[in-house]
py3Dmol code that shows the C-alpha trace and the ligand (Angstrom):
import py3Dmol

protein = """\
ATOM      1  CA  UNK A   1      15.870  -7.209  20.960  1.00  0.00           C
ATOM      2  CA  UNK A   2      15.001  -4.043  19.075  1.00  0.00           C
ATOM      3  CA  UNK A   3      15.815  -0.727  20.717  1.00  0.00           C
ATOM      4  CA  UNK A   4      12.847   1.429  21.730  1.00  0.00           C
ATOM      5  CA  UNK A   5      11.432   3.442  18.875  1.00  0.00           C
ATOM      6  CA  UNK A   6      12.718   6.998  18.979  1.00  0.00           C
ATOM      7  CA  UNK A   7      10.407   8.889  16.632  1.00  0.00           C
ATOM      8  CA  UNK A   8       6.726   8.565  17.363  1.00  0.00           C
ATOM      9  CA  UNK A   9       4.871   8.070  14.103  1.00  0.00           C
ATOM     10  CA  UNK A  10       1.129   8.760  14.324  1.00  0.00           C
ATOM     11  CA  UNK A  11      -1.054   5.668  14.717  1.00  0.00           C
ATOM     12  CA  UNK A  12      -4.471   5.765  13.013  1.00  0.00           C
ATOM     13  CA  UNK A  13      -7.453   3.396  13.473  1.00  0.00           C
ATOM     14  CA  UNK A  14      -8.267   1.132  10.540  1.00  0.00           C
ATOM     15  CA  UNK A  15     -12.050   1.174  10.134  1.00  0.00           C
ATOM     16  CA  UNK A  16     -13.796  -1.109  12.639  1.00  0.00           C
ATOM     17  CA  UNK A  17     -10.896  -3.546  12.929  1.00  0.00           C
ATOM     18  CA  UNK A  18      -9.477  -2.193  16.183  1.00  0.00           C
ATOM     19  CA  UNK A  19      -6.050  -2.176  14.512  1.00  0.00           C
ATOM     20  CA  UNK A  20      -3.974   0.985  14.716  1.00  0.00           C
ATOM     21  CA  UNK A  21      -1.682   1.424  11.773  1.00  0.00           C
ATOM     22  CA  UNK A  22       1.280   3.757  11.535  1.00  0.00           C
ATOM     23  CA  UNK A  23       0.408   6.635   9.211  1.00  0.00           C
ATOM     24  CA  UNK A  24       3.281   5.553   6.955  1.00  0.00           C
ATOM     25  CA  UNK A  25       3.017   1.910   5.952  1.00  0.00           C
ATOM     26  CA  UNK A  26       5.797  -0.207   4.419  1.00  0.00           C
ATOM     27  CA  UNK A  27       5.008  -1.406   0.898  1.00  0.00           C
ATOM     28  CA  UNK A  28       7.144  -4.497   0.348  1.00  0.00           C
ATOM     29  CA  UNK A  29       6.793  -4.843  -3.415  1.00  0.00           C
ATOM     30  CA  UNK A  30      10.334  -3.403  -3.809  1.00  0.00           C
ATOM     31  CA  UNK A  31      11.612  -6.368  -1.762  1.00  0.00           C
ATOM     32  CA  UNK A  32      10.547  -8.495  -4.706  1.00  0.00           C
ATOM     33  CA  UNK A  33      12.887  -6.466  -6.981  1.00  0.00           C
ATOM     34  CA  UNK A  34       9.904  -4.767  -8.586  1.00  0.00           C
ATOM     35  CA  UNK A  35      11.724  -1.399  -8.682  1.00  0.00           C
ATOM     36  CA  UNK A  36      15.222  -2.784  -9.314  1.00  0.00           C
ATOM     37  CA  UNK A  37      17.407  -5.282  -7.445  1.00  0.00           C
ATOM     38  CA  UNK A  38      17.793  -5.149  -3.652  1.00  0.00           C
ATOM     39  CA  UNK A  39      20.012  -7.516  -1.692  1.00  0.00           C
ATOM     40  CA  UNK A  40      18.601  -9.555   1.179  1.00  0.00           C
ATOM     41  CA  UNK A  41      20.839  -7.748   3.688  1.00  0.00           C
ATOM     42  CA  UNK A  42      19.674  -4.325   2.456  1.00  0.00           C
ATOM     43  CA  UNK A  43      16.063  -5.525   2.632  1.00  0.00           C
ATOM     44  CA  UNK A  44      16.547  -6.693   6.255  1.00  0.00           C
ATOM     45  CA  UNK A  45      18.208  -3.360   7.189  1.00  0.00           C
ATOM     46  CA  UNK A  46      15.405  -1.376   5.493  1.00  0.00           C
ATOM     47  CA  UNK A  47      12.664  -3.256   7.346  1.00  0.00           C
ATOM     48  CA  UNK A  48      14.594  -2.940  10.602  1.00  0.00           C
ATOM     49  CA  UNK A  49      14.918   0.821  10.197  1.00  0.00           C
ATOM     50  CA  UNK A  50      11.227   1.120   9.325  1.00  0.00           C
ATOM     51  CA  UNK A  51      10.233  -0.724  12.490  1.00  0.00           C
ATOM     52  CA  UNK A  52      12.727   1.275  14.578  1.00  0.00           C
ATOM     53  CA  UNK A  53      11.148   4.530  13.381  1.00  0.00           C
ATOM     54  CA  UNK A  54       7.628   3.431  14.281  1.00  0.00           C
ATOM     55  CA  UNK A  55       6.319   1.794  11.079  1.00  0.00           C
ATOM     56  CA  UNK A  56       4.144  -1.124  12.247  1.00  0.00           C
ATOM     57  CA  UNK A  57       2.370  -2.056   8.997  1.00  0.00           C
ATOM     58  CA  UNK A  58       3.945  -4.188   6.281  1.00  0.00           C
ATOM     59  CA  UNK A  59       2.170  -5.103   3.043  1.00  0.00           C
ATOM     60  CA  UNK A  60       3.163  -7.780   0.540  1.00  0.00           C
ATOM     61  CA  UNK A  61       1.707 -10.241  -1.997  1.00  0.00           C
ATOM     62  CA  UNK A  62       2.630 -13.611  -3.486  1.00  0.00           C
ATOM     63  CA  UNK A  63       2.637 -11.743  -6.806  1.00  0.00           C
ATOM     64  CA  UNK A  64       5.481  -9.352  -5.944  1.00  0.00           C
ATOM     65  CA  UNK A  65       8.646 -10.725  -7.445  1.00  0.00           C
ATOM     66  CA  UNK A  66       6.905 -14.109  -7.909  1.00  0.00           C
ATOM     67  CA  UNK A  67       6.815 -14.823  -4.105  1.00  0.00           C
ATOM     68  CA  UNK A  68      10.211 -13.223  -3.420  1.00  0.00           C
ATOM     69  CA  UNK A  69       8.762 -10.231  -1.570  1.00  0.00           C
ATOM     70  CA  UNK A  70       6.897 -12.501   0.897  1.00  0.00           C
ATOM     71  CA  UNK A  71      10.013 -14.610   1.530  1.00  0.00           C
ATOM     72  CA  UNK A  72      12.302 -11.653   2.099  1.00  0.00           C
ATOM     73  CA  UNK A  73       9.747  -9.820   4.282  1.00  0.00           C
ATOM     74  CA  UNK A  74       9.355 -12.969   6.357  1.00  0.00           C
ATOM     75  CA  UNK A  75      13.119 -13.168   6.935  1.00  0.00           C
ATOM     76  CA  UNK A  76      13.314  -9.431   7.780  1.00  0.00           C
ATOM     77  CA  UNK A  77      10.400  -9.550  10.227  1.00  0.00           C
ATOM     78  CA  UNK A  78      11.860 -12.581  11.963  1.00  0.00           C
ATOM     79  CA  UNK A  79      15.193 -10.796  12.271  1.00  0.00           C
ATOM     80  CA  UNK A  80      13.495  -8.047  14.313  1.00  0.00           C
ATOM     81  CA  UNK A  81      13.166 -10.549  17.169  1.00  0.00           C
ATOM     82  CA  UNK A  82      10.100  -8.799  18.590  1.00  0.00           C
ATOM     83  CA  UNK A  83       6.730 -10.237  19.685  1.00  0.00           C
ATOM     84  CA  UNK A  84       4.413 -10.967  16.741  1.00  0.00           C
ATOM     85  CA  UNK A  85       1.747  -8.518  17.963  1.00  0.00           C
ATOM     86  CA  UNK A  86       4.121  -5.554  17.514  1.00  0.00           C
ATOM     87  CA  UNK A  87       3.700  -5.546  13.773  1.00  0.00           C
ATOM     88  CA  UNK A  88       0.771  -5.852  11.392  1.00  0.00           C
ATOM     89  CA  UNK A  89       1.124  -7.853   8.174  1.00  0.00           C
ATOM     90  CA  UNK A  90      -1.056  -7.934   5.136  1.00  0.00           C
ATOM     91  CA  UNK A  91      -0.676 -10.149   2.144  1.00  0.00           C
ATOM     92  CA  UNK A  92      -2.925 -10.935  -0.739  1.00  0.00           C
ATOM     93  CA  UNK A  93      -4.463 -13.752  -2.733  1.00  0.00           C
ATOM     94  CA  UNK A  94      -5.853 -14.396  -6.197  1.00  0.00           C
ATOM     95  CA  UNK A  95      -3.040 -12.797  -8.174  1.00  0.00           C
ATOM     96  CA  UNK A  96       0.098 -14.771  -8.983  1.00  0.00           C
ATOM     97  CA  UNK A  97       3.010 -14.452 -11.380  1.00  0.00           C
ATOM     98  CA  UNK A  98       1.275 -16.946 -13.686  1.00  0.00           C
ATOM     99  CA  UNK A  99      -2.154 -15.263 -13.600  1.00  0.00           C
ATOM    100  CA  UNK A 100      -5.319 -14.749 -11.588  1.00  0.00           C
ATOM    101  CA  UNK A 101      -7.318 -17.321  -9.685  1.00  0.00           C
ATOM    102  CA  UNK A 102      -9.903 -16.176  -7.134  1.00  0.00           C
ATOM    103  CA  UNK A 103     -11.468 -19.623  -6.661  1.00  0.00           C
ATOM    104  CA  UNK A 104     -12.117 -20.792  -3.093  1.00  0.00           C
ATOM    105  CA  UNK A 105      -9.763 -23.715  -3.594  1.00  0.00           C
ATOM    106  CA  UNK A 106      -6.857 -21.526  -4.760  1.00  0.00           C
ATOM    107  CA  UNK A 107      -7.178 -18.787  -2.139  1.00  0.00           C
ATOM    108  CA  UNK A 108      -7.494 -21.377   0.615  1.00  0.00           C
ATOM    109  CA  UNK A 109      -4.264 -23.011  -0.555  1.00  0.00           C
ATOM    110  CA  UNK A 110      -2.689 -19.595  -1.100  1.00  0.00           C
ATOM    111  CA  UNK A 111      -2.799 -18.514   2.539  1.00  0.00           C
ATOM    112  CA  UNK A 112      -0.955 -21.657   3.683  1.00  0.00           C
ATOM    113  CA  UNK A 113       1.766 -20.996   1.092  1.00  0.00           C
ATOM    114  CA  UNK A 114       2.003 -17.338   2.127  1.00  0.00           C
ATOM    115  CA  UNK A 115       2.212 -18.156   5.839  1.00  0.00           C
ATOM    116  CA  UNK A 116       5.017 -20.592   5.139  1.00  0.00           C
ATOM    117  CA  UNK A 117       6.986 -18.026   3.111  1.00  0.00           C
ATOM    118  CA  UNK A 118       6.347 -15.299   5.697  1.00  0.00           C
ATOM    119  CA  UNK A 119       7.223 -17.692   8.578  1.00  0.00           C
ATOM    120  CA  UNK A 120       4.026 -16.599  10.369  1.00  0.00           C
ATOM    121  CA  UNK A 121       1.086 -18.399  12.009  1.00  0.00           C
ATOM    122  CA  UNK A 122      -1.429 -15.807  10.809  1.00  0.00           C
ATOM    123  CA  UNK A 123      -1.634 -12.563   8.822  1.00  0.00           C
ATOM    124  CA  UNK A 124      -3.551  -9.625  10.095  1.00  0.00           C
ATOM    125  CA  UNK A 125      -5.159  -8.853   6.710  1.00  0.00           C
ATOM    126  CA  UNK A 126      -5.654 -10.995   3.641  1.00  0.00           C
ATOM    127  CA  UNK A 127      -6.697  -9.039   0.582  1.00  0.00           C
ATOM    128  CA  UNK A 128      -8.091 -10.200  -2.740  1.00  0.00           C
ATOM    129  CA  UNK A 129      -5.495  -8.760  -5.072  1.00  0.00           C
ATOM    130  CA  UNK A 130      -6.642  -6.597  -8.009  1.00  0.00           C
ATOM    131  CA  UNK A 131     -10.181  -7.880  -8.187  1.00  0.00           C
ATOM    132  CA  UNK A 132     -10.983  -5.992 -11.394  1.00  0.00           C
ATOM    133  CA  UNK A 133      -9.215  -8.822 -13.254  1.00  0.00           C
ATOM    134  CA  UNK A 134     -11.532 -11.461 -11.827  1.00  0.00           C
ATOM    135  CA  UNK A 135     -15.291 -11.724 -11.795  1.00  0.00           C
ATOM    136  CA  UNK A 136     -16.571  -9.356  -9.070  1.00  0.00           C
ATOM    137  CA  UNK A 137     -19.519 -11.703  -8.539  1.00  0.00           C
ATOM    138  CA  UNK A 138     -17.089 -14.559  -7.875  1.00  0.00           C
ATOM    139  CA  UNK A 139     -15.330 -12.318  -5.315  1.00  0.00           C
ATOM    140  CA  UNK A 140     -18.665 -11.679  -3.560  1.00  0.00           C
ATOM    141  CA  UNK A 141     -20.123 -15.205  -3.770  1.00  0.00           C
ATOM    142  CA  UNK A 142     -17.071 -17.454  -3.579  1.00  0.00           C
ATOM    143  CA  UNK A 143     -13.785 -15.730  -2.633  1.00  0.00           C
ATOM    144  CA  UNK A 144     -14.978 -13.704   0.333  1.00  0.00           C
ATOM    145  CA  UNK A 145     -16.951 -16.651   1.850  1.00  0.00           C
ATOM    146  CA  UNK A 146     -13.748 -18.726   1.581  1.00  0.00           C
ATOM    147  CA  UNK A 147     -11.795 -15.953   3.341  1.00  0.00           C
ATOM    148  CA  UNK A 148     -14.390 -15.912   6.110  1.00  0.00           C
ATOM    149  CA  UNK A 149     -13.641 -19.594   6.743  1.00  0.00           C
ATOM    150  CA  UNK A 150      -9.907 -18.698   6.949  1.00  0.00           C
ATOM    151  CA  UNK A 151     -10.834 -16.060   9.533  1.00  0.00           C
ATOM    152  CA  UNK A 152     -12.701 -18.689  11.568  1.00  0.00           C
ATOM    153  CA  UNK A 153      -9.642 -20.954  11.313  1.00  0.00           C
ATOM    154  CA  UNK A 154      -7.459 -18.169  12.753  1.00  0.00           C
ATOM    155  CA  UNK A 155      -5.174 -17.919   9.713  1.00  0.00           C
ATOM    156  CA  UNK A 156      -6.235 -14.319   8.997  1.00  0.00           C
ATOM    157  CA  UNK A 157      -7.784 -11.605  11.183  1.00  0.00           C
ATOM    158  CA  UNK A 158      -9.340  -9.314   8.609  1.00  0.00           C
ATOM    159  CA  UNK A 159     -10.445  -9.339   4.974  1.00  0.00           C
ATOM    160  CA  UNK A 160      -9.647  -6.773   2.297  1.00  0.00           C
ATOM    161  CA  UNK A 161      -9.988  -6.088  -1.417  1.00  0.00           C
ATOM    162  CA  UNK A 162      -7.609  -4.164  -3.669  1.00  0.00           C
ATOM    163  CA  UNK A 163      -7.567  -2.731  -7.173  1.00  0.00           C
ATOM    164  CA  UNK A 164      -7.235   0.309  -9.374  1.00  0.00           C
ATOM    165  CA  UNK A 165     -10.734   1.331 -10.591  1.00  0.00           C
ATOM    166  CA  UNK A 166     -12.604   2.846  -7.682  1.00  0.00           C
ATOM    167  CA  UNK A 167     -16.023   1.494  -8.683  1.00  0.00           C
ATOM    168  CA  UNK A 168     -14.978  -2.077  -7.808  1.00  0.00           C
ATOM    169  CA  UNK A 169     -15.093  -1.168  -4.129  1.00  0.00           C
ATOM    170  CA  UNK A 170     -18.718  -0.025  -4.095  1.00  0.00           C
ATOM    171  CA  UNK A 171     -19.723  -2.954  -6.310  1.00  0.00           C
ATOM    172  CA  UNK A 172     -18.434  -5.469  -3.751  1.00  0.00           C
ATOM    173  CA  UNK A 173     -19.282  -3.566  -0.586  1.00  0.00           C
ATOM    174  CA  UNK A 174     -22.860  -3.052  -1.703  1.00  0.00           C
ATOM    175  CA  UNK A 175     -23.265  -6.831  -2.125  1.00  0.00           C
ATOM    176  CA  UNK A 176     -21.616  -8.399   0.934  1.00  0.00           C
ATOM    177  CA  UNK A 177     -23.066  -8.447   4.484  1.00  0.00           C
ATOM    178  CA  UNK A 178     -21.877  -5.589   6.739  1.00  0.00           C
ATOM    179  CA  UNK A 179     -18.516  -6.141   8.447  1.00  0.00           C
ATOM    180  CA  UNK A 180     -17.534  -8.874   5.986  1.00  0.00           C
ATOM    181  CA  UNK A 181     -14.966  -6.839   4.075  1.00  0.00           C
ATOM    182  CA  UNK A 182     -12.974  -4.909   6.690  1.00  0.00           C
ATOM    183  CA  UNK A 183     -10.529  -3.005   4.497  1.00  0.00           C
ATOM    184  CA  UNK A 184      -9.989  -1.646   1.008  1.00  0.00           C
ATOM    185  CA  UNK A 185      -6.620  -0.887  -0.543  1.00  0.00           C
ATOM    186  CA  UNK A 186      -6.683   1.724  -3.299  1.00  0.00           C
ATOM    187  CA  UNK A 187      -3.562   2.787  -5.163  1.00  0.00           C
ATOM    188  CA  UNK A 188      -2.512   5.800  -7.235  1.00  0.00           C
ATOM    189  CA  UNK A 189      -5.743   7.647  -6.366  1.00  0.00           C
ATOM    190  CA  UNK A 190      -4.613   9.854  -3.490  1.00  0.00           C
ATOM    191  CA  UNK A 191      -1.453  11.550  -4.681  1.00  0.00           C
ATOM    192  CA  UNK A 192      -0.539  15.028  -5.930  1.00  0.00           C
ATOM    193  CA  UNK A 193      -1.618  14.147  -9.459  1.00  0.00           C
ATOM    194  CA  UNK A 194      -4.796  12.170  -8.679  1.00  0.00           C
ATOM    195  CA  UNK A 195      -7.031  12.605  -5.648  1.00  0.00           C
ATOM    196  CA  UNK A 196     -10.166  10.798  -6.860  1.00  0.00           C
ATOM    197  CA  UNK A 197     -10.247   8.485  -3.846  1.00  0.00           C
ATOM    198  CA  UNK A 198     -11.458  11.485  -1.826  1.00  0.00           C
ATOM    199  CA  UNK A 199     -15.007  11.213  -3.167  1.00  0.00           C
ATOM    200  CA  UNK A 200     -15.300   7.620  -1.961  1.00  0.00           C
ATOM    201  CA  UNK A 201     -14.122   8.285   1.614  1.00  0.00           C
ATOM    202  CA  UNK A 202     -17.549   9.262   3.126  1.00  0.00           C
ATOM    203  CA  UNK A 203     -19.085   6.043   1.713  1.00  0.00           C
ATOM    204  CA  UNK A 204     -16.272   3.937   3.148  1.00  0.00           C
ATOM    205  CA  UNK A 205     -16.529   5.679   6.497  1.00  0.00           C
ATOM    206  CA  UNK A 206     -20.298   5.078   6.595  1.00  0.00           C
ATOM    207  CA  UNK A 207     -19.596   1.342   6.125  1.00  0.00           C
ATOM    208  CA  UNK A 208     -16.855   1.284   8.793  1.00  0.00           C
ATOM    209  CA  UNK A 209     -14.369   0.032   6.196  1.00  0.00           C
ATOM    210  CA  UNK A 210     -10.703   0.849   6.785  1.00  0.00           C
ATOM    211  CA  UNK A 211      -8.854   2.717   4.029  1.00  0.00           C
ATOM    212  CA  UNK A 212      -5.318   1.963   2.912  1.00  0.00           C
ATOM    213  CA  UNK A 213      -4.024   4.275   0.214  1.00  0.00           C
ATOM    214  CA  UNK A 214      -1.009   2.970  -1.633  1.00  0.00           C
ATOM    215  CA  UNK A 215       1.489   4.450  -4.065  1.00  0.00           C
ATOM    216  CA  UNK A 216       1.667   8.066  -2.792  1.00  0.00           C
ATOM    217  CA  UNK A 217       4.595   8.565  -5.177  1.00  0.00           C
ATOM    218  CA  UNK A 218       2.398   7.299  -8.033  1.00  0.00           C
ATOM    219  CA  UNK A 219       4.727   4.287  -8.450  1.00  0.00           C
ATOM    220  CA  UNK A 220       7.758   6.495  -9.063  1.00  0.00           C
ATOM    221  CA  UNK A 221       6.156   9.335 -11.080  1.00  0.00           C
ATOM    222  CA  UNK A 222       6.560  11.646  -8.092  1.00  0.00           C
ATOM    223  CA  UNK A 223      10.266  11.026  -7.487  1.00  0.00           C
ATOM    224  CA  UNK A 224      13.394  12.825  -8.678  1.00  0.00           C
ATOM    225  CA  UNK A 225      14.582   9.612 -10.332  1.00  0.00           C
ATOM    226  CA  UNK A 226      11.318   9.143 -12.255  1.00  0.00           C
ATOM    227  CA  UNK A 227       9.235   6.009 -12.821  1.00  0.00           C
ATOM    228  CA  UNK A 228      10.422   2.547 -13.854  1.00  0.00           C
ATOM    229  CA  UNK A 229      10.246   1.628 -17.549  1.00  0.00           C
ATOM    230  CA  UNK A 230       7.064  -0.479 -17.087  1.00  0.00           C
ATOM    231  CA  UNK A 231       5.109   2.472 -15.672  1.00  0.00           C
ATOM    232  CA  UNK A 232       1.674   2.595 -17.376  1.00  0.00           C
ATOM    233  CA  UNK A 233       1.092   6.412 -17.331  1.00  0.00           C
ATOM    234  CA  UNK A 234       0.623   8.314 -20.606  1.00  0.00           C
ATOM    235  CA  UNK A 235       3.629  10.220 -21.967  1.00  0.00           C
ATOM    236  CA  UNK A 236       1.754  13.421 -21.128  1.00  0.00           C
ATOM    237  CA  UNK A 237       1.323  12.464 -17.473  1.00  0.00           C
ATOM    238  CA  UNK A 238       4.922  11.301 -17.211  1.00  0.00           C
ATOM    239  CA  UNK A 239       6.142  14.595 -18.704  1.00  0.00           C
ATOM    240  CA  UNK A 240       4.030  16.703 -16.325  1.00  0.00           C
ATOM    241  CA  UNK A 241       5.311  14.793 -13.258  1.00  0.00           C
ATOM    242  CA  UNK A 242       8.860  15.096 -14.527  1.00  0.00           C
ATOM    243  CA  UNK A 243       8.388  18.863 -14.890  1.00  0.00           C
ATOM    244  CA  UNK A 244       6.939  19.063 -11.397  1.00  0.00           C
ATOM    245  CA  UNK A 245       9.885  17.112  -9.956  1.00  0.00           C
ATOM    246  CA  UNK A 246      12.379  19.326 -11.793  1.00  0.00           C
ATOM    247  CA  UNK A 247      10.619  22.476 -10.539  1.00  0.00           C
ATOM    248  CA  UNK A 248      10.812  21.187  -6.968  1.00  0.00           C
ATOM    249  CA  UNK A 249      14.516  20.463  -7.354  1.00  0.00           C
ATOM    250  CA  UNK A 250      15.253  23.898  -8.818  1.00  0.00           C
ATOM    251  CA  UNK A 251      13.449  25.565  -5.913  1.00  0.00           C
ATOM    252  CA  UNK A 252      15.233  23.477  -3.255  1.00  0.00           C
ATOM    253  CA  UNK A 253      12.352  21.085  -2.507  1.00  0.00           C
ATOM    254  CA  UNK A 254      11.800  17.384  -2.900  1.00  0.00           C
ATOM    255  CA  UNK A 255       8.748  16.202  -4.865  1.00  0.00           C
ATOM    256  CA  UNK A 256       8.555  12.906  -2.893  1.00  0.00           C
ATOM    257  CA  UNK A 257       8.422  14.710   0.444  1.00  0.00           C
ATOM    258  CA  UNK A 258       5.667  17.002  -0.766  1.00  0.00           C
ATOM    259  CA  UNK A 259       3.809  14.055  -2.219  1.00  0.00           C
ATOM    260  CA  UNK A 260       4.032  12.094   1.044  1.00  0.00           C
ATOM    261  CA  UNK A 261       2.812  15.098   3.014  1.00  0.00           C
ATOM    262  CA  UNK A 262      -0.069  15.680   0.627  1.00  0.00           C
ATOM    263  CA  UNK A 263      -1.263  12.080   1.024  1.00  0.00           C
ATOM    264  CA  UNK A 264      -0.646  11.904   4.774  1.00  0.00           C
ATOM    265  CA  UNK A 265      -2.678  14.978   5.526  1.00  0.00           C
ATOM    266  CA  UNK A 266      -6.040  13.290   5.012  1.00  0.00           C
ATOM    267  CA  UNK A 267      -6.789  11.577   8.332  1.00  0.00           C
ATOM    268  CA  UNK A 268      -9.701   9.579   6.905  1.00  0.00           C
ATOM    269  CA  UNK A 269      -7.006   7.419   5.296  1.00  0.00           C
ATOM    270  CA  UNK A 270      -5.503   5.095   7.872  1.00  0.00           C
ATOM    271  CA  UNK A 271      -2.138   4.547   6.314  1.00  0.00           C
ATOM    272  CA  UNK A 272      -0.155   5.721   3.324  1.00  0.00           C
ATOM    273  CA  UNK A 273       1.555   2.660   1.920  1.00  0.00           C
ATOM    274  CA  UNK A 274       4.839   3.570   0.236  1.00  0.00           C
ATOM    275  CA  UNK A 275       7.268   1.174  -1.371  1.00  0.00           C
ATOM    276  CA  UNK A 276      10.773   1.475   0.106  1.00  0.00           C
ATOM    277  CA  UNK A 277      14.052  -0.213  -0.686  1.00  0.00           C
ATOM    278  CA  UNK A 278      16.627   1.678   1.381  1.00  0.00           C
ATOM    279  CA  UNK A 279      17.213   3.071   4.851  1.00  0.00           C
ATOM    280  CA  UNK A 280      17.436   6.526   3.320  1.00  0.00           C
ATOM    281  CA  UNK A 281      13.950   6.238   1.796  1.00  0.00           C
ATOM    282  CA  UNK A 282      12.574   5.084   5.144  1.00  0.00           C
ATOM    283  CA  UNK A 283      14.201   8.017   6.914  1.00  0.00           C
ATOM    284  CA  UNK A 284      12.893  10.493   4.321  1.00  0.00           C
ATOM    285  CA  UNK A 285       9.328   9.195   4.351  1.00  0.00           C
ATOM    286  CA  UNK A 286       9.095   8.999   8.132  1.00  0.00           C
ATOM    287  CA  UNK A 287      10.563  12.519   8.390  1.00  0.00           C
ATOM    288  CA  UNK A 288       7.978  13.754   5.884  1.00  0.00           C
ATOM    289  CA  UNK A 289       5.311  12.436   8.262  1.00  0.00           C
ATOM    290  CA  UNK A 290       6.742  13.710  11.509  1.00  0.00           C
ATOM    291  CA  UNK A 291       7.559  17.159  10.016  1.00  0.00           C
ATOM    292  CA  UNK A 292       3.940  17.473   8.926  1.00  0.00           C
ATOM    293  CA  UNK A 293       3.102  18.651  12.443  1.00  0.00           C
ATOM    294  CA  UNK A 294       4.597  22.014  11.511  1.00  0.00           C
ATOM    295  CA  UNK A 295       2.290  22.249   8.459  1.00  0.00           C
ATOM    296  CA  UNK A 296       2.506  21.593   4.717  1.00  0.00           C
ATOM    297  CA  UNK A 297       4.403  23.802   2.256  1.00  0.00           C
ATOM    298  CA  UNK A 298       1.156  25.258   0.864  1.00  0.00           C
ATOM    299  CA  UNK A 299       2.980  27.567  -1.583  1.00  0.00           C
ATOM    300  CA  UNK A 300       4.920  24.691  -3.140  1.00  0.00           C
ATOM    301  CA  UNK A 301       1.791  22.536  -3.250  1.00  0.00           C
ATOM    302  CA  UNK A 302      -0.143  25.207  -5.094  1.00  0.00           C
ATOM    303  CA  UNK A 303       2.741  25.742  -7.590  1.00  0.00           C
ATOM    304  CA  UNK A 304       2.887  21.993  -8.261  1.00  0.00           C
ATOM    305  CA  UNK A 305      -0.862  21.894  -8.610  1.00  0.00           C
ATOM    306  CA  UNK A 306      -0.584  24.448 -11.410  1.00  0.00           C
ATOM    307  CA  UNK A 307       2.030  22.318 -13.218  1.00  0.00           C
ATOM    308  CA  UNK A 308      -0.065  19.149 -12.838  1.00  0.00           C
ATOM    309  CA  UNK A 309      -3.406  20.776 -13.621  1.00  0.00           C
ATOM    310  CA  UNK A 310      -3.568  19.623 -17.306  1.00  0.00           C
ATOM    311  CA  UNK A 311      -3.188  15.997 -16.240  1.00  0.00           C
ATOM    312  CA  UNK A 312      -5.030  16.139 -12.882  1.00  0.00           C
ATOM    313  CA  UNK A 313      -6.875  12.895 -12.127  1.00  0.00           C
ATOM    314  CA  UNK A 314      -5.719  11.271 -15.350  1.00  0.00           C
ATOM    315  CA  UNK A 315      -5.316   7.549 -14.780  1.00  0.00           C
ATOM    316  CA  UNK A 316      -4.609   4.559 -16.997  1.00  0.00           C
ATOM    317  CA  UNK A 317      -6.353   1.324 -17.875  1.00  0.00           C
ATOM    318  CA  UNK A 318      -5.723  -1.420 -15.347  1.00  0.00           C
ATOM    319  CA  UNK A 319      -3.132  -3.719 -16.956  1.00  0.00           C
ATOM    320  CA  UNK A 320      -2.947  -7.407 -15.957  1.00  0.00           C
ATOM    321  CA  UNK A 321       0.856  -7.360 -16.377  1.00  0.00           C
ATOM    322  CA  UNK A 322       1.343  -4.633 -13.751  1.00  0.00           C
ATOM    323  CA  UNK A 323       0.956  -4.236  -9.978  1.00  0.00           C
TER     324      UNK A 323
END
"""
ligand_1 = """\
44
NAD
P 5.063 4.128 -4.550
O 4.261 5.259 -5.044
O 5.093 3.884 -3.090
O 6.523 4.324 -5.146
C 7.564 3.419 -4.890
C 8.811 3.885 -5.607
O 9.259 5.099 -5.003
C 9.960 2.903 -5.423
O 10.805 2.968 -6.560
C 10.702 3.463 -4.217
O 12.035 3.021 -4.185
C 10.573 4.923 -4.452
N 10.663 5.751 -3.227
C 10.147 5.520 -1.987
N 10.442 6.515 -1.136
C 11.151 7.445 -1.841
C 11.721 8.678 -1.508
N 11.635 9.189 -0.281
N 12.412 9.340 -2.489
C 12.524 8.843 -3.743
N 11.984 7.658 -4.117
C 11.310 6.947 -3.175
O 4.540 2.807 -5.305
P 4.398 1.277 -4.890
O 5.618 0.713 -4.264
O 3.819 0.613 -6.108
O 3.224 1.307 -3.803
C 3.483 1.115 -2.418
C 3.027 -0.236 -1.918
O 1.612 -0.330 -1.938
C 3.510 -1.461 -2.732
O 4.840 -1.810 -2.385
C 2.480 -2.483 -2.347
O 2.778 -2.994 -1.061
C 1.213 -1.638 -2.257
N 0.441 -1.608 -3.550
C -0.583 -2.483 -3.688
C -1.314 -2.526 -4.879
C -2.425 -3.508 -5.028
O -2.760 -4.183 -4.104
N -3.029 -3.596 -6.184
C -0.991 -1.677 -5.924
C 0.054 -0.771 -5.724
C 0.755 -0.745 -4.534
"""
view = py3Dmol.view(width=600, height=400)
view.addModel(protein, "pdb")
view.setStyle({"model": 0}, {"cartoon": {"style": "trace"}})
view.addModel(ligand_1, "xyz")
view.setStyle({"model": 1}, {"stick": {}})
view.zoomTo()
view.show()
């Protein structure tokens, strides 16, 4: 059995779901080797450490590493040897290594495949993955009704939608009955360099929809090591983030810690989903959250803001080959 958790991470409610998610969530795309190779034993140790430090939310997708992330996460969660209700799992449907398919038939089959890979009887949240690549009307009229049937069958507890352009969320939420879509997952829109999700938060709150904000490190832009080669940002945005990271290092700070604290400080966001592939990253990101109780480094944040000002809120076209 797992030892009792020593560091209390804040738990935040997720919309109307009744779920309480740790403020730092575990993004499992790195377990699919998306950010470089990770061994199964390191993956198991990373998930174990996350759970030990109070992370209770784990997010994956059949797309990450062409199903590898789901398989490895399933093994790692099983290895925890704790009751199923002690952790919250979300996976996705509609996006696969060989393309997109949001049809009722495919997503209905998809959940069974995911449950098998994850070695679970149900997932807490099933999200339609990157819906901007499908027809939004199909999502409203076919995919979500199919997911409601999966809810009735007890295979999933809640329904979510994910994607990059923010307008997809209002398009769908304005067209489905209330309390049909429980959760949205937005990424790369609530970080030091881009905070455009903020404008959508009052709307989401008014609908009782839970908010997951992913990629607080802007998929590697806000790290000392820099982004992976496939990163879609413009050269200008990459250069500005690199300069900000270098400035932090020179002045004895860590850009990733500041970025985590920036994202975590908005309590209308239930969880900040960060991709992690080592015990050290887990320790650092949880420490960033727990140390936030003593306040943010406002001076550093304002200096970084100045460096990033020319590229503030710059995004990139959603690319079907990425995320
Ligand atoms: P991220 O911004 O969380 O960055 C991850 C990268 O930062 C990885 O290379 C990781 O190893 C590194 N990292 C993590 N902690 C660090 C630290 N303390 N210091 C230095 N480097 C550190 O980007 P992400 O992984 O793409 O996003 C997080 C998660 O959100 C994903 O794993 C996935 O679960 C989810 N997500 C979903 C969607 C979607 O549904 N469309 C899109 C993006 C992300």
